N, C-alpha and C positions, 0 to 999 in steps of 0.2 A: 502264368499266375501263382506257380509253388513260388519260382525263383523271385518274386516281388515280395513274397513274404519272406523268404529268406537273407532279403537284402534288408530288412528291418533289423536284422541282428547283426547286420554288418555296418550299417551309417554310422553307429559309434563309433567305430575302430578308424573311421575318418576325421574324429572329433579330436581332420587334419590338415641387330644392326639393318635398318632397312635399307634396299636398294633395287636395281633392277637385273637382271640376268647377265644384260648386255656389261651392265658396269665391272661383272666380274671378268669377262671373258678377257684374260692377258695370256699373253706365254709363259710367263711363269706366275701364277695365281698365288697372293699372299694367302695365309691362312685368315680367312676372316674374323676368325672365332665364334664363339658363342653370344647370344643367342643368333641361330640360323633358322631361315624358313625352308621347305623344302627346296623352292626354288634357287635360293639362294647357294645349296650344297653343289649343286654341277654347275661348270662353265664349260662353254662351249669350244674352246682350244687346249689341244695338248702340248706338254712342254717340250720342245726341242732336247733337253740335256735330262738335268736331275729333277725332280718332283720335291720342291721344299717342303711338303707335309704332305701327306695322306689326302687323297682331291676324288671329286667324282667328274665325271666328263659327259656331256651328253654329245650322244651320235644320231646317225640317221642311217636307215636301211632302204632303198629302193629297189622296189619289185615289179611287176606286172601288176598287182593290187595298189601299189601307189607309195607314200615315203610313210617308213615307221621308226618313230623315235623308241631308243634304247639309252641306259645309261654305263656306263665302266669306273668301278674305283680303280685307283692305281695308289699302290701303297709309297710309305715315306722313303723316298730314296732312290724313287723308280728309276732303274737304267735299261736302255732299250737296246743293249749289247747284253744283258743279261738271257737269263729266261725263270718265270715265274710260276709256281703253283696257281692255279685257279679255280674258282667255283662261277658255275652257270647257274643263277638261283634265279628259281620259279616262283612268282607269289599266289597268294591267294584270290580269291572271290572279288574281294573287297577292292584291288588296286587294277582293276582288269578298266582299261582305257587307250586314250592314244596320244598323252602328254608324253611319256617316258620319265614320268617323276614320280607316281604314286608308288609305284616298285621299291621305292626309299624308304619310303614311310612304316612299312609293317616288316618283321621278319627278319631278315639279314641285313637290311638297310640302317636301322637305328642301331645295332650293336657293332656294325662297319663305323659310324658315325661316332660313336663313344668313342673307339678306340684308333679312328684314324692315324694319331701318330705312330701307332703301334702294329696295327693289323699286316698281317706279314703278304697276301695274298691278291692277286686281281681278281676283281668281282665283277662279273658279266650281267648285267639287271636289262633282261627281254622283258617288254610289256603283252601280254595278252588282249587283243583287241576283240574278242568275242564275248556281246552284251546280250544276246539274245540265246545261248546253248545253256546244256545243263552246268551248273555249278563246279563240280566235278569233271568236266569234260574240257576245261579250255586250252589245257597245254597237253591232250593226248596224241601220240604219235599218228599222223595223218592228216588232223586237222590242220589249218590254216595258221594259228599262230603255233600249236605244236613244231610243226615244220620250218617255222621261220624263226622258230628260237635255236633251231640247229644250223641255220642259215646267220643267224647273227654271230653265232659263237666263231663262225668260219671265217667272216666279217674280222670281228675283233682278234683274230689269229692272225689275220694280214696286218692290221694296224700295230700293233701291242707286242711284247715280250711276254707272249703266253706259251709255257710249256707242254707240248701236244700230249705228252706221258704222263701229265698232273695237273688233267682235269677234273675235277669231280663235281655232278650233278646233284641239287639240292633243292627240296620243297617244301612245303606248306600248303596244307589242307587240297585246293585246288591243285596246287603246285605240286601236292605230294602224289597225287593221283599223276599229273603229267611226268614225275621224276620216274617213276614205276613205269609208265607207259614208253616214253623216250629213250629211259634205261635199258629197255627191253630189245629197241627196234635198234639202239645206236649203243651196245651194250662195250663196243671194238672202240669208241671214240671216248671214252669213261675211265677212270682212274677205280671208281669209289662212286657208291650212290649213299646219299640219306635223304630220308621220309619223314617227315611230322606230320604226325595228322593224319594221312593220305592211306589208300586204297586201292583197288584194283581187280584184276582178274586172276585169280591163283594158277591159273592152266598155263599163262604167258608168261612166267618168272626163270623159263628153262635157261634162257639167254645170260643169264645174268650169274650162272651161276661160280663164273670164274672169277667175279670182281667181289671186292669186301662191301659190304651196304649194310647199312644202320638204320634201323628204323626205329621210332619214337612214338610212343602214341600215352594222352593220358586217358586213364579209366573211366573217367567220367566223363567221357565225350559224347554229347548226344546227339554230332551232328552226323558225323563219322564213326559207329560203331567201336570198340576195342575189337573187337571179333573180327572187323572188318579187315582192320589193318593187320592182326596176328595171324590172319587168314595165307595172308602175303609171304611174311615171315616163315611160315611152318611151312607152307608148300615149295619156297626156295630151300630149305635145310633139308626136306626129304629129297629133296633134285639135287642134294650134294653140295650145295652154296653155302658160302662163307656167309652168314647172314647172322646180324643182331638186334634182338628185339628187347627195347628198352621201355618198362611200363611206370607211368610216373601214377601211383594209386589214387591221391589226390588232386589230380588237374582233370581240365575239362577238355576241348578242344583248342584252342588256345595257348600253344607251347613256345609263342614264338620267343620270350623271353627265358624259358627253362633251357631251349634247346640252342639257340643262335647268340646268348650272351653268355654263352658257358666257355671256360677256358678248355674242359676236356674234349669239347665239341669242335673246337675251333682249330686247337692241335690235332686232331681226326682228319677236319678237311685239309690239313696240309700236308699232313704225314698218314695216311689211311693206313690202320692195323688190321688185320684177320676179326679180330676179337678187341673192339673198344671197351674201355671202361669207365662208364660216366660218372664223375663225381660232380657233387652238389656245388650249384653257382656260388662263388666264395661272394661274402660282403662287399669285398673292395669293386669285385665287377659289379653287383646289384648297383651299388652308390654311384658308379660313375656313368652306369647308362641311364640311373634317376636322376642323377643334375643334367646330363645333354636332354633328357626330353623335357625336364622342366625349365630347362633354359630357353627353351624354345617359346616363340612368343603364343601366348592362349589367345586368339580368337573368337570372342560367341558368336555364334550364328543365333540364339535364342537367349532369353533369360525368362525364367517361370519364378514368378513371386509366390513368396510363402510357400514353398516345396515339399519341407521338410519345418520338424519340430522336434526338439529334443528335450527331454527332462533331466536332470541332472540332480538325482536327490543325493543329501549330506551322505548316504554311503557309500554312493558311486562316487562322490567327489572325493571320499578317503581314501577309496584303493586307487582314483589318477593318480591323488598326490603320494601316493608310499611309490611310486615309481617318479616322481618328478628330481630329485636328487641329481639322476642320471640324465635328465634333459637340459637342468640349468648350469652355466658353466664350462669349465673341464671336467668331465665326467664328478662331476657335482662337486667341484672348489671354485667356488665364486672369489672373485678377488677385483681391485680397483684401487682408485685413489682417491684422497682427500686431499681440498684445498689447504695450504699454509694456516696455522691455526697461530693467532696473534694472542699474548696474553702481559698480564705483569704481576708483581711480586713486591713484598718487602723482607729485607733480608738485614739484620744486624741495623736498623733501622735505617738502611739506604733502599731506595727506591730502583727496581730493575724492569724492565722489557724484556719480553720472551714472545720467539718466535721457532715455532714447532715446525720444520720443514723438509719437502721431500716424505711427505706420509701415502703409507699406500695399506693394503688391507690384503687377507689371504682367512679363510675359514672352509673348512669340509660343510658341506649340507648333508646332517646325517637324516633327517626327517622332517618331514614338509607336513603340515594338516592345512586343507582349504574346507569350510564350513560355511554356508549363507547361516547367518545368525538375524540378521531384520530386513525389513524392506529395504531396497538397493543399499545394503550393507554383506559384505564377504570378508571372512576373517582368512587370511592365510598368515600362519606360523611358522617361523623356517627356525631348526633345531639347530644351532652353530657348534661345530666341535670342532676344538682344538683352531680357534681363531686366533690370529694375529696382528695387531695393529703394529706397524713398523713407524718408528721416527727417525726419517734418512740423517737428520740433523738439527743441534738445538742450538739457539746463537741467544747467548743472553747480553745484555749491555744495558749501562748504568752510567752516572756523571764522570766518575774517574775507574770505571773498573767494566770487565767485559770478561766473557767467558765462551767456550766452545766445546760441542762434544759430538762423538761420533754417533750409533744407530740405538735406539733405546728399542725393545720389544715389549709391548704389555699383550699379555697370553692371557686368553679366555677360554671357558668350557673343556679344559683338560681333564677334569673330573667326571663331568656329565654335559650335553648339548644345553648352554644356552639359548631363553625363546626369543627369537624375536618377531612381534607381531603386529603386523600392519592388517589395519583395517580399511579395503578402497570400496570403492563404486565402480561397479562394471557398466562401461557405456560403450556404444558404439562409433565410428567414426572413420567413414569413407570404407564402409566394410569390413572394418577391422576392428577387433574389439581393444580395447584401453583400458586399464585399471586409473581411477582419480583415487589418489592416498586421499584417506581422511583422519587417522589416528595413524599413532606407533607408538607399541609399548617395548620398552628394553628395558631390562634391571639387571644386573650381576650381583650376583650371591657372594658373599666375602669368601668363600673357602673354595672359589672356583676361579682365580685371577689372581694374575701376580705382574713384577715388573723386571725387567733386566736391568742393572746398570749400564751404562755405556763402558766401551773397552777404553775409549781415550775421552780425556778431559784437559781442555786448553784455559788457563787462568791466567787474566792479566789486570793490575792494580795491586797498591800496597796493603796486603792484610787480605787479601781473597785468595784461596788454597785451593788446588784441585778437589782434596777431600770435603772440603765446603760446600764447592757447587755440586757434587757428586749427591753429597745427603742430603742440600736442599733440594735440588733438584728432583730426586726420589721420594721424599715428603710430600713437597708439592703435587706432584701424579698421582699417588696414593690419594691425598686430599682430595684432588679434584676427580675421582670418580664419577660423580653426576656430568663434570663434563663429557669426560669419555663417553658414558653411557650417551649423551647427547649427540655425538659424532658417528656414533654407532647407527642410532635412527635418522639422522642426516641422510646416512647412508642408505636405507631403506628404501628409496623411491629405484635407485639406479637397479638393485636385487631385483626390485618388480618388474621394472622393465626390461630386464631380461628373461625372466618368466614369461612376461606379456608374448615379449617377440617369439619365444621358443611356441607356445600356443598358438599363435598367427601361423607359425609355418608348418607347424606337426598336425592343427584341427582343422583348420581349414585351407583347400584351395584343391589340388587334383584330388578326384571323387570318384575318378573312373572304375575302378573297383566295385563300387555302388551300383554302375550301370552291367559290369560286367556281369554280377550276377541275373542279369533279368534278361541279357539280350540274346536273342534266337537264330541271328544269324551269323554265318562263316565268314564274317568279317571282322574290320577291328572295331572296338569299343570306340561309342564316341567319348571326346574328352571333355568331363565335367567339372567343374567347381562349385563350392559352396560359399553362398555370399551371406553372413550374417545379417539380419535385417531387424531384429529383437530380442533384447535379452533385458530378462525380471530378477532380482535375487529376492528369498523370501527365508525367513527361519529352517527351511527345509531343505534349501537348493537353490538352483539354478534352472529358468526353464529359457528355451531361446527357439526362434522361429528364424528358418534359411530360405533363401533365395536361391534355385539351381540354374547356372549360366551351361551351357554345350556349346560347342565346337561343331561346327561342318564334319557331316561323317567325310566330304570330298578334301582331302587335306589343301587342297589349293586355292578351295575357297576363302577369301579375305572380305566378309560384310564390313561395310565401314562402321556399324554398331549395330549390337544386337535386335533383335526382332524383341520386344516387351509384348507376353502371350498371354494366355487368360492364366492367372495363377489360382491357387490353392484358395483358402477359408482359414487356414490355421493360424492361431494367433496366442499369444502369449497368454491372453486373460482368459482362455478355456482351458489350459493346459492345467491340471489336476497338480498341487502341491506336494506330491508323493515323497518318501525316501528314498525310491527306486531308481531306475532306468527304464525311461519311458522313451520308444521313437515312434515318430508318425510320419507317413507317408501320404500327400495328396494322391488321389487320383487323378487329378487333371494333372502329373507330369508324365504318364504314358501315352495322352495323345502327340503333345508335342515333342516328343524321344522320337515316336513312332512315324511322325511327319519329316522329322530328319534322314529317316531312311529311302521315305518317298519321294523328296525333292533331291535328295543324293541318286535316285536309280536304284536304290538297292533294296527294295520291297517285294521282289519276284522270287519266286522259287520253283523250279520244276518238279514238278508232282514226285518224278522219279528220284529226285534227291531229299524229299521229306522223310523223318524219322521214321513212320509207320509204313510197311511194306503194302497194304491193302490201298494207300496214296494211286500205287503203280495202276491201278485196274484204270483211273480215268484216262491212263493214256493208250489202252489196251484195244486195239483195232476193231476185234470183236464186240467190246461192251461198248464202244464210241457208238457203233453202227444201231443198236438197239437204243440210244438217246438220239443219236442223229441220224436218221433213217438214209438222209441225202449222201452218203458216205458209201451207203451199197453198192455205189454207181463203181467206185475206185476199183483198180485191176488188183488183182490179187498180188500179196507182198507188199501193201501199203503200209507205211509208218504211220505213228502219229509222233508228236511233242504238243504236253502240256503245260501252260506252265499260270501258277497262280499268282496276280498280282495286285498287291493291295493299293488303294486307289485314295483311299479317306484314312486317317489316323484311329486308333483303338479305342476306344472307352468302356470305364468303368462305374460300374453304380448299385447299389442296392436293389433288391427286388420286392417290392412287398406283397405279403400275403400268395408266396410259393404254396403251391400243395405239395405236401412230401418233404419240407423243407425240416431239419432238424432245429429245435428252437437255440436260440442264442444264450451263450452263457461265455465265463471267461475263458473255456476252452474251447467255444465252438463259435465261429463268427455268424453275423446275421448271413444271410444269401444275397449273392452279388451276383451281375450279369456281365458277364466280357463281353460286347458289342463290336463286331466287325459290320459297318454301314453299310460299308461301301466297298466290293470287290471284283476282280475279274477274273474269270480263267477262261484263257483264251487258247484255242486247239488250232494246231495248224498242220498239213499232212504233206506228204512227198511221195514218189511211186519211182521214182530215182534215187539209190540211195547218196549219189553224188551229190544231190541237187539239195538248193534250201527247200528248209518248209515255206508255204505257200500258208498263210491266213487261211482259215476254214470256217471257224465259229467263235461266238462269244459271248461267254454267260457273266449275266451281271448278277453277284451273289449278294445276298448280307447272311450274319450270321449272326444269333446269340446264345450264348454258351451259358447258364446259371452253375453257380459253382459256392461251394460252402468249403472253408478249413477247418480242422479239426487237429486240435493237439491232443497228443497224447502221452502221459509218462511209463516209460517200461520199468518193468521191477531191476533191470539195471542201470535205472538211473538217467535213461537215453531220453531224452525227450524227441518222439518223431511230427513229422507235419503231414497229413495226409488232406487228399483233395476227395470230398464227397460230391455227387452230383445229384441233385432231390428232382430234374428232370431231363428230358434229352436235350442235345443240342439241335437249335432249330435255325434251321438252313431253309433261305427261301432262292428259287435261281430263276433267271429270263433268259433264255438264249436266244440268238439269232444267226444265221448262215452270214459268211464274210459275202460285202458287196461283189466278190470277182470271180467267188464259186458259184458256180450255175450247175442248179440242180431242178427239175419239176418235184423233188418231195421236200416241203416245206414244214414239214412235222417236225418237232422237238419235245423229247419227254424231258420235262423241267425236272418232275418231280424226282422220276429217276436218278437223275443226278445228284438233286437233294439228295436222297436218302444214302447215297452211294458216299456223298462226301460227309453225310451228318454219323454214319457210319464209319468212316476212318479216321475223322477226327475223334469219337468216343474212344474208340480204340485205343488211341494213341494216348489219350488225355488219361485215361483210366487204368494202365498199367506201367510197368517198371516205375522208373525215377520221375516220370509225370504226375506220377498218383501218389507218391508217400515218399520220405527219405528221412535220415535224423538230421536232426537240426544241427549245425558244428554249434559249440559254444562260441560266446565273444569274448575274449581273452582282453581286458584294460585294466592298464597298472598291472598288480599281479594278482587281480580277481579272475575268475573265471563266471561268465552270465551264463544263463539260460532263459529263454523264452518261456512265461509261465502265465502271461495271457495273451488275449489277441482281443481287438474288436476293428470293427467294420462299420463306418458309417458312408454317406457320400461325400464326409470333408475330410474322413482320414482311414488310413489304413494304421493302425497303432501295433504297437506291440508292448508289453511290459516286461521288460527281462528283470531277474534278480539272481543273486548269489546261491550257488547249490547249497546248501548245508554239507559242513564236516559231519560225518554218523563214525561214531565207535559203538561196535555192537559185542555183547560179551558171549562168544560162543562155547564158553569152559563150563565149568561145573563151579566155580569158587568166586566170589566176589573180587575185584582188585581195586586198588584206589592208586590216584594220579593227581597232577598238577598239567592247568595250561598257563600258555603266555600269551599272547596278541603282542602286535609290532607297539614300541612303545609305551607296555604296561608293564606291571609286574605279575608276578606268577599269583595265578587263581584257583582254588580249591584249599585244602584236597577235595576231591570228588571221588565216591565211592559208585561203581557200577556193580547190579547184581546180575547172576547167571540170567540169560534170556532177555537182557534189557538193552536198551538201544540211548545213548545220548546225543543231542543234536547240535551241534552249535553254528548259527548262521552268520558270517564272520567273512568282510570283502577280501582279507589279508590270509598271509598263511598264518597259522597257528601252531606254535612249538608242544609238543608232548611232553612229559616227561613220568617216567614211575620208579622210586628206590624200588632196587634190587638189591638186596644184602646192603652191600656200602657204597653203589653206584649208583648212579642215576642210566635207565634207559630212555632216551631221548630219540625223538622224531620230529621233523616238519609235517605236515599234514596241509596238504593244499585244499583251498574251496571247491566242495564237489566231491571230493576225496571219500573212501570207505573203506577202513579200518575195521579188521577182527579181534579180539583178544582169545586164542585158543591156543589147543595144544599142538605143538609142529607134527609136521606129518610124520616124523621119523619117531615121535615121541619125545618125552621129556615135559619142564613145567612150562605152562603155559606163557605166551605174549604175545606181544600186538603184532598184526601182518597188513600188508593191501587187499584187501579184500578183492576177487575177481568176479568180475561180471558174469 
């Protein structure tokens, strides 16, 4: 629930070859290039000699339990006569299966795919087949999948040029638990071990003390707490081991990109050192991975109409536009070509035709202003600095005379920007934002343009001199200022098209980060895209409604067309035309997304894997005997396995007349009820620790959790989101023994189970990060936005975001005078601030502050939301401006 509200503040930051596997199987597979499906990444046959490029190969291991598929990556230029460093990679819970391909979709696989021309190692990708056990136990030593991973490594070592002295064991999440466990049991097999978001039993780490171990963990991991991973590293360090623990303060459970797409990590996998040093992932590495993933075909499984609505008021548009110069052209430089211009002129009584040929233009886009000005009318103003219109050649022809010149340059905007104003009508075409040009305005100031003379002039004909041609040509161009302005106006649609393309590229498309903020499972986030459905412009801004498309959580699923499910009721007609930023999500989004998890078999959680420890009581034999008296007949030492399975999608609705609810306001939402209409709690038992768990009992559950969302503004400027619970979580349970479990005692204490489940649930949601957390500001353009209002109805969960005020407080004993300047405006002031008083500026972009001290100016740039104080320095002296400490 908390994450769903936080996702509202993330939404606006997003306002942004087909063939069979057999067709790829060939002795020397050519690089098929991107985009690639997962199936197309792997081929069946291994080259006899050198690999033309880095390539994945599907393999099979046969044992007493059947045939097991896995994948091997061979680096570019692979030579079977050499020996290569190798990684055995253990995937997370979301890639469990028997296809041999899902492990390529998350973790090390995508990073290798993006770098397959340069990745220097062999990588072996086994696949866990444990679909019923704990999410942390799929790779543990002694389990079938864990031992099979070692057998697969043995098989790959026989078939490929693996250096047995340079094998690193690496794993993420469930694979991180496996890396600790298998590393401990088979320490002699591995040169080093790398663990991301993993944990285990600190008492077992001793065998790894002679191996370099690197453990990496997110401080905000809600699934495998940071303390769990750190306890393992601390235990190994206390045992004298060479272990490095790297903490990511702002990251959660999914560290796959931070770790496996990182140059310093990849270098360590190749040549492990005792003390690795993590270096931030480079922009180039991020871009390469993003391009590789974006090039993959997006095949939506569902489409949720009217799922999201956004209001971009003019204050917000101004902030977005402030960063637009970096979005358009080449780092803000726009350029293009203009068709040849044909004209005629008269000189000395003679008629001449004139052709201006090979015309190009370039300009530095210094400032962009975007504002809604009227219904269906958006005004885009481009401040053009150092604009150059180059005429490559001029050809003049008369009855008996002719002339040619070299290039002529027309220069504009060298003293100040010249403004090109374009009024457009935004509309949608096949899910893409388009701009219809309505009017274009452009006029050159007389003192802000000039023309350079041609360096070369050729004149033919009696009486026609080079100087005459040059003089008449220059005077003619200066007299045709209106024609030049017209040509600039004619170029406006091309410039606007560049901006349009960038908006579609950056504002719409992959929105997976939005879902990542609310995704509760230790699996990969579903790939999600936003599709604009409605757009309307008014005098105060723009309103938009979007559909949400989501791909299946099974990367191998390729539905022919998306299923259009029940959508929301969001409409641009219902959006208040304000000046600020407002984001709304339909509660209908939650159901279809959780249905994806159900359809993919990912909606099950072992109670031992739940983040709240008291859930483990549901697998405690002594407690289970009080609920299921029939279990008392089992011999001493029996074990239980209890799994929660979501069978119907989660629903969210408002609750009317809820006793104990806080009154709704701008800072307090109306009471909501999060409903699980049907779920199962499955209990299995075994009397032999080596045997499989047998179905013993099953409870059908329903859960209803009342909740309200409260915003709190702290004195330090931070806004927190807190969940309050006006009533207890209501749980109903109806249990029965499994048909094959024979007992004379048929009594089941359903209420005891319901009470325990309700208690554990309440503890989980009422403490720690699940209950309250600071809301991060949303960076949009050059401004930072903070949630200031919330609203909850059956139609929308909405948040209004505003630019935090810039505050200047006088903490000295004397008044002081200063001036301010915003982007593209003149200096304002002077303003006098008296002792003890505060000046506030609500502005979406940075504010420049200056104060005359003697004969020089003290100048600072104040960012939106910043707090400054005018005071005496700690060491004494004259008062001046300082950044305030929270």
